[in-house]
N, C-alpha and C positions, 0 to 999 in steps of 0.2 A: 464420434461423429465430428465432422469439421464444421467450423463456423462459416457462415457466409456473411462477410462484413460489408456494410454500406455505411459510409462516413464513420468508420471506427467503431459501429455498433452491430452486433450480430442480428440479423433478422430471424434466426431461430430462437436463440436463447435471451437476447437482449443485453449480453455482456459487452462491456467496453473492452476494446483491443488494448492490451498492454504488453510491452516488451515482445511484440509479435506472436503471443501465445494464440493459438488457433483452435483449442479445444472447447467443445460445448458441454453442456449438461453439468455434471458434478466434477468440475474442473478443479482437482487438487494439485498444487504445486509440489514437485519432488523436493526433498531435502536439499538437493543440489541446487534447484532453482531458488529456494529460500536463501540459502547461503550466498549465491552469487548476487542476488538482489540486495542483501544486507551488506555485503562487502562493498559492492558498488556504491551504495548510499554512505556507508562509512569513509571511503576513500574520496567521495565529493565533499563530504562534511568537513574533513580534514583539510582538503585543499581550499575550502572556502574560508578557513580560520576557525572553524568549529563555533559558529554563531549558535547561540542557545535562545529558545523562546522563554518568556517570562511565565510564571505560573498560570496567569490568566488565559494566554494563548494556549498553553498546554492543555488546560481544561476545555477551552472552546473545541479545540481539534478532537480531544477525546470524546466529547459529547456527540460531535458530528460522525465520528467513527461508530459510536454505539448504536446510532440510528440509521447506519448504512446497510443497505441490502448486500453488501459484499462482505459483511463481518459474519464469519463462521468460525465457532470454537475459539472465540477471543483473538481471531487472526484475520487479516486481509486477505481475501482468496484472490486478489488480483496480484499482490506483491509478496505475500506471505508474512508480512511484519506482524508481530505480536501486538495486540491492542489491549495491554494491561496497564492501568495507571500506576500500580505499585512498582513497575519496572524503572520508574524514575526517568533518568536521563540517558539510558542507553535504549533510545527508541527514536524513531523519526518523529514521533509527536512532539519531541523536545528540541529537535535540531531545526533552527529557524530556515536554513537554506533547502530543506527538503519539501517536497510537494506530495499531496495524495495522488495516487495513480489514477483516480476517477475525477480528479480536478475538483474535489469538494473543499479543499483548503490548500 
């Protein structure tokens, strides 16, 4: 089913539009989408000089993700990034230049 967006929020499922994805319901990103999103974030992170968050900010972001409606199976269903604290610094949670696709951090 296709989303019907109004102000970047689907009137059918309530999902926020991200990377022009238009699927409703149980929208699972393909492996290709996940890789594309991560590689893009990694390239942006490198270009920004690889700024890192401190432990307090990483914990704050992690706590926000744990309570988010877009967290499914320890991953963000909007961008596909894993939300596992033990991943350490290979994660958008630790990269200071990165933002949540739902604008929560």
